[in-house]
N, CA, C and O of each residue as an XYZ file, in Angstrom:
432
protein
N       1.891    -68.136     20.360
C       1.733    -66.710     20.174
C       3.082    -66.015     20.297
O       4.035    -66.566     20.848
N       3.143    -64.799     19.775
C       4.393    -64.068     19.719
C       4.199    -62.637     20.189
O       3.132    -62.049     20.008
N       5.235    -62.087     20.790
C       5.259    -60.683     21.165
C       6.211    -59.980     20.196
O       7.259    -60.515     19.833
N       5.823    -58.771     19.788
C       6.591    -58.001     18.811
C       6.977    -56.651     19.401
O       6.293    -56.132     20.283
N       8.082    -56.081     18.906
C       8.496    -54.746     19.314
C       8.984    -53.987     18.087
O       9.763    -54.509     17.289
N       8.515    -52.743     17.947
C       8.859    -51.986     16.742
C      10.075    -51.080     16.939
O      10.687    -51.049     18.007
N      10.400    -50.350     15.886
C      11.556    -49.458     15.901
C      11.140    -47.987     15.942
O      11.800    -47.135     15.348
N      10.056    -47.698     16.637
C       9.557    -46.324     16.742
C      10.627    -45.380     17.289
O      10.626    -44.190     16.971
N      11.530    -45.899     18.101
C      12.578    -45.078     18.713
C      13.441    -44.363     17.676
O      14.100    -43.372     17.994
N      13.442    -44.857     16.446
C      14.246    -44.257     15.382
C      13.650    -42.945     14.855
O      14.321    -42.183     14.159
N      12.385    -42.694     15.198
C      11.664    -41.541     14.678
C      11.381    -40.531     15.790
O      11.417    -40.866     16.974
N      11.104    -39.310     15.396
C      10.791    -38.254     16.360
C       9.622    -38.650     17.260
O       9.642    -38.369     18.458
N       8.616    -39.293     16.699
C       7.445    -39.696     17.484
C       7.805    -40.666     18.606
O       7.058    -40.804     19.575
N       8.937    -41.328     18.477
C       9.365    -42.294     19.483
C      10.124    -41.690     20.647
O      10.644    -42.417     21.493
N      10.192    -40.377     20.699
C      10.905    -39.718     21.794
C       9.903    -39.189     22.811
O       8.927    -38.525     22.460
N      10.162    -39.494     24.069
C       9.269    -39.067     25.148
C      10.099    -38.746     26.380
O      10.758    -39.622     26.939
N      10.066    -37.502     26.795
C      10.780    -37.059     27.993
C      12.252    -37.495     27.996
O      12.767    -37.980     29.004
N      12.897    -37.316     26.878
C      14.315    -37.649     26.773
C      14.603    -39.123     26.543
O      15.764    -39.514     26.421
N      13.562    -39.945     26.481
C      13.743    -41.381     26.247
C      13.386    -41.713     24.802
O      12.629    -40.990     24.155
N      13.934    -42.801     24.315
C      13.553    -43.341     23.016
C      12.694    -44.574     23.279
O      13.089    -45.466     24.029
N      11.511    -44.617     22.653
C      10.511    -45.634     22.959
C      10.159    -46.481     21.735
O      10.312    -46.049     20.593
N       9.684    -47.695     22.006
C       9.152    -48.602     20.998
C       7.802    -49.107     21.474
O       7.522    -49.126     22.672
N       6.959    -49.521     20.517
C       5.694    -50.181     20.860
C       5.933    -51.677     21.003
O       6.632    -52.272     20.183
N       5.366    -52.288     22.030
C       5.381    -53.734     22.179
C       3.941    -54.210     22.070
O       3.071    -53.742     22.804
N       3.686    -55.150     21.145
C       2.344    -55.649     20.873
C       2.332    -57.173     20.849
O       3.381    -57.811     20.764
N       1.132    -57.748     20.924
C       0.955    -59.197     20.819
C      -0.503    -59.482     20.487
O      -1.371    -58.634     20.692
N      -0.771    -60.686     19.970
C      -2.158    -61.099     19.727
C      -2.917    -61.256     21.031
O      -4.087    -60.888     21.130
N      -2.250    -61.799     22.019
C      -2.886    -62.125     23.293
C      -2.474    -61.139     24.378
O      -1.285    -60.945     24.632
N      -3.448    -60.528     25.005
C      -3.166    -59.580     26.087
C      -2.368    -60.236     27.217
O      -1.450    -59.627     27.767
N      -2.715    -61.467     27.558
C      -2.020    -62.158     28.640
C      -0.524    -62.277     28.347
O       0.312    -62.030     29.217
N      -0.205    -62.652     27.128
C       1.195    -62.789     26.744
C       1.910    -61.433     26.772
O       3.062    -61.340     27.195
N       1.223    -60.399     26.323
C       1.782    -59.056     26.343
C       2.072    -58.612     27.779
O       3.145    -58.080     28.063
N       1.114    -58.832     28.679
C       1.297    -58.441     30.077
C       2.399    -59.256     30.757
O       3.155    -58.720     31.568
N       2.492    -60.536     30.434
C       3.550    -61.361     31.020
C       4.937    -60.860     30.608
O       5.855    -60.819     31.426
N       5.081    -60.481     29.337
C       6.371    -59.950     28.896
C       6.638    -58.610     29.573
O       7.775    -58.324     29.947
N       5.624    -57.802     29.730
C       5.791    -56.515     30.412
C       6.290    -56.723     31.840
O       7.157    -55.988     32.312
N       5.748    -57.714     32.516
C       6.199    -58.026     33.874
C       7.670    -58.427     33.852
O       8.454    -57.976     34.687
N       8.040    -59.272     32.899
C       9.439    -59.711     32.790
C      10.386    -58.540     32.550
O      11.551    -58.581     32.945
N       9.872    -57.491     31.896
C      10.687    -56.313     31.600
C      10.628    -55.264     32.706
O      11.326    -54.251     32.651
N       9.791    -55.514     33.708
C       9.662    -54.565     34.807
C       8.783    -53.366     34.489
O       8.890    -52.322     35.134
N       7.905    -53.517     33.485
C       6.989    -52.439     33.123
C       5.750    -52.490     34.015
O       5.266    -53.571     34.351
N       5.252    -51.347     34.386
C       4.047    -51.284     35.222
C       2.799    -51.521     34.382
O       2.722    -51.083     33.234
N       1.827    -52.214     34.958
C       0.563    -52.470     34.253
C      -0.130    -51.157     33.894
O      -0.831    -51.080     32.886
N       0.062    -50.139     34.707
C      -0.543    -48.834     34.438
C      -0.018    -48.217     33.143
O      -0.639    -47.301     32.602
N       1.102    -48.700     32.646
C       1.670    -48.184     31.410
C       1.048    -48.814     30.164
O       1.340    -48.396     29.044
N       0.197    -49.813     30.356
C      -0.489    -50.446     29.224
C      -1.398    -49.415     28.566
O      -2.157    -48.726     29.248
N      -1.321    -49.310     27.254
C      -2.075    -48.289     26.531
C      -3.152    -48.896     25.638
O      -3.283    -48.526     24.472
N      -3.907    -49.811     26.182
C      -5.038    -50.388     25.463
C      -4.695    -51.584     24.611
O      -5.353    -52.620     24.706
N      -3.666    -51.462     23.767
C      -3.273    -52.576     22.907
C      -1.757    -52.733     22.831
O      -1.254    -53.578     22.090
N      -1.029    -51.921     23.594
C       0.429    -51.971     23.534
C       1.051    -51.355     24.782
O       0.382    -50.713     25.592
N       2.339    -51.573     24.901
C       3.156    -50.877     25.892
C       4.176    -50.044     25.123
O       4.677    -50.467     24.081
N       4.477    -48.859     25.643
C       5.622    -48.110     25.166
C       6.812    -48.580     25.991
O       6.777    -48.556     27.222
N       7.859    -49.007     25.306
C       9.010    -49.630     25.962
C      10.256    -48.777     25.726
O      10.587    -48.483     24.577
N      10.952    -48.374     26.789
C      12.191    -47.612     26.609
C      13.277    -48.465     25.964
O      13.251    -49.694     26.032
N      14.224    -47.789     25.342
C      15.249    -48.456     24.543
C      16.020    -49.522     25.321
O      16.285    -50.596     24.781
N      16.388    -49.251     26.578
C      17.136    -50.254     27.335
C      16.309    -51.520     27.548
O      16.847    -52.625     27.483
N      15.006    -51.372     27.803
C      14.129    -52.537     27.975
C      13.877    -53.231     26.638
O      13.631    -54.436     26.605
N      13.935    -52.479     25.533
C      13.761    -53.072     24.203
C      14.844    -54.117     23.952
O      14.554    -55.209     23.465
N      16.080    -53.786     24.281
C      17.176    -54.725     24.080
C      16.989    -55.984     24.928
O      17.282    -57.090     24.473
N      16.513    -55.821     26.130
C      16.233    -56.973     27.002
C      15.106    -57.804     26.402
O      15.192    -59.031     26.359
N      14.051    -57.138     25.939
C      12.909    -57.846     25.336
C      13.368    -58.718     24.175
O      12.953    -59.871     24.059
N      14.216    -58.175     23.321
C      14.718    -58.937     22.170
C      15.521    -60.142     22.647
O      15.426    -61.224     22.068
N      16.304    -59.958     23.693
C      17.077    -61.089     24.227
C      16.172    -62.164     24.815
O      16.573    -63.323     24.927
N      14.949    -61.782     25.192
C      13.974    -62.733     25.742
C      13.086    -63.354     24.661
O      12.181    -64.130     24.968
N      13.347    -63.010     23.394
C      12.612    -63.634     22.296
C      11.556    -62.784     21.633
O      10.872    -63.263     20.728
N      11.394    -61.532     22.050
C      10.449    -60.645     21.384
C      10.974    -60.362     19.976
O      12.168    -60.127     19.786
N      10.082    -60.387     19.001
C      10.441    -60.260     17.589
C      10.462    -58.793     17.167
O       9.510    -58.052     17.414
N      11.558    -58.384     16.526
C      11.682    -57.020     16.025
C      10.859    -56.838     14.752
O      10.902    -57.667     13.843
N      10.109    -55.737     14.707
C       9.342    -55.355     13.523
C       9.539    -53.849     13.298
O      10.094    -53.148     14.144
N       9.076    -53.375     12.146
C       9.168    -51.950     11.867
C       7.970    -51.208     12.457
O       6.953    -51.802     12.814
N       8.128    -49.903     12.544
C       7.040    -49.040     13.014
C       5.824    -49.178     12.090
O       4.688    -49.226     12.563
N       6.060    -49.242     10.780
C       4.957    -49.416      9.809
C       4.256    -50.752     10.016
O       3.027    -50.820      9.991
N       5.029    -51.809     10.218
C       4.423    -53.116     10.463
C       3.579    -53.082     11.731
O       2.463    -53.600     11.750
N       4.105    -52.479     12.780
C       3.371    -52.412     14.046
C       2.057    -51.668     13.878
O       1.031    -52.098     14.406
N       2.074    -50.564     13.153
C       0.849    -49.796     12.925
C      -0.193    -50.635     12.194
O      -1.366    -50.650     12.567
N       0.246    -51.332     11.154
C      -0.666    -52.181     10.388
C      -1.174    -53.348     11.229
O      -2.350    -53.702     11.158
N      -0.296    -53.939     12.019
C      -0.685    -55.083     12.849
C      -1.655    -54.670     13.955
O      -2.552    -55.434     14.313
N      -1.480    -53.475     14.491
C      -2.413    -52.980     15.511
C      -3.795    -52.779     14.908
O      -4.793    -53.106     15.549
N      -3.880    -52.249     13.689
C      -5.172    -52.072     13.010
C      -5.792    -53.432     12.725
O      -6.992    -53.617     12.927
N      -4.993    -54.381     12.260
C      -5.512    -55.714     11.948
C      -6.067    -56.388     13.197
O      -7.073    -57.095     13.136
N      -5.412    -56.167     14.319
C      -5.909    -56.758     15.566
C      -7.281    -56.199     15.920
O      -8.134    -56.934     16.416
N      -7.504    -54.924     15.677
C      -8.811    -54.311     15.916
C      -9.857    -54.915     14.976
O     -10.968    -55.231     15.400
N      -9.502    -55.074     13.712
C     -10.440    -55.541     12.687
C     -10.684    -57.043     12.766
O     -11.829    -57.489     12.690
N      -9.609    -57.834     12.920
C      -9.720    -59.295     12.821
C      -9.443    -60.035     14.119
O      -9.678    -61.240     14.202
N      -8.949    -59.335     15.133
C      -8.680    -59.987     16.412
C      -7.297    -60.587     16.542
O      -6.961    -61.144     17.586
N      -6.479    -60.482     15.485
C      -5.094    -60.972     15.516
C      -4.191    -59.965     14.835
O      -4.622    -59.209     13.964
N      -2.936    -59.965     15.240
C      -1.950    -59.061     14.621
C      -1.571    -59.524     13.223
O      -1.304    -58.700     12.348
N      -1.546    -60.825     13.005
C      -1.149    -61.360     11.713
C       0.362    -61.419     11.551
O       1.117    -61.130     12.479
N       0.779    -61.794     10.365
C       2.193    -61.953     10.021
C       2.804    -60.591      9.714
O       2.270    -59.852      8.887
N       3.918    -60.245     10.366
C       4.537    -58.945     10.098
C       4.910    -58.737      8.630
O       4.841    -57.617      8.125
N       5.303    -59.808      7.946
C       5.700    -59.688      6.546
C       4.522    -59.353      5.632
O       4.724    -58.883      4.512
N       3.307    -59.588      6.093
C       2.109    -59.306      5.297
C       1.350    -58.080      5.801
O       0.343    -57.689      5.210
N       1.821    -57.479      6.876
C       1.063    -56.445      7.587
C       0.755    -55.222      6.733
O      -0.396    -54.789      6.674
N       1.748    -54.664      6.079
C       1.543    -53.431      5.320
C       0.638    -53.690      4.117
O      -0.236    -52.877      3.816
N       0.837    -54.804      3.431
C      -0.025    -55.161      2.300
C      -1.458    -55.376      2.772
O      -2.399    -54.965      2.092
N      -1.639    -56.015      3.930
C      -2.987    -56.206      4.479
C      -3.643    -54.851      4.720
O      -4.810    -54.661      4.376
N      -2.907    -53.906      5.308
C      -3.470    -52.594      5.613
C      -3.870    -51.857      4.337
O      -4.930    -51.232      4.285
N      -3.035    -51.929      3.319
C      -3.383    -51.294      2.032
C      -4.680    -51.884      1.479
O      -5.555    -51.152      1.015
N      -4.797    -53.209      1.533
C      -6.013    -53.867      1.064
C      -7.227    -53.479      1.886
O      -8.310    -53.272      1.338
N      -7.060    -53.380      3.173
C      -8.162    -52.993      4.058
C      -8.639    -51.583      3.721
O      -9.841    -51.333      3.625
N      -7.679    -50.654      3.539
C      -8.051    -49.287      3.164
C      -8.754    -49.263      1.811
O      -9.730    -48.534      1.637
N      -8.272    -50.046      0.854
C      -8.869    -50.071     -0.477
C     -10.318    -50.530     -0.424
O     -11.188    -49.917     -1.042
N     -10.580    -51.607      0.311
C     -11.951    -52.118      0.436
C     -12.823    -51.108      1.174
O     -13.964    -50.846      0.792
N     -12.268    -50.561      2.221
C     -13.018    -49.588      3.047
C     -13.376    -48.354      2.224
O     -14.482    -47.829      2.359
N     -12.475    -47.886      1.385
C     -12.709    -46.670      0.595
C     -13.601    -46.896     -0.613
O     -14.105    -45.937     -1.198
N     -13.805    -48.157     -0.997
C     -14.697    -48.445     -2.138
C     -16.125    -48.061     -1.816
O     -16.902    -47.740     -2.715
N     -16.478    -48.090     -0.542
C     -17.853    -47.764     -0.152
C     -18.129    -46.281     -0.057
O     -19.270    -45.876      0.169
N     -17.095    -45.458     -0.228
C     -17.280    -43.997     -0.111
C     -17.824    -43.378     -1.367
O     -18.030    -42.165     -1.418
């Protein structure tokens, strides 16, 4: 399994109380929580399917093997995890989300 971290910090939405933040996600909650512990993040900061990670911890996470992804990929992968139970491949994430929306909207 793999842990991923996005580049949300590059966008306005990634700013919180003067900090720049990224989403950290994984297929397995256990793996996500273990990485959070390694980064010194509190369990109370878990937001259901991800952690918001400050920029300084993001650099540490990457040095520990967390895979960099885009904000768009993270959004698509989070939806896929809800639908299919796995984040899937980041390179296929946006295309998967488009397909999911297309199928979902056919029933409207």
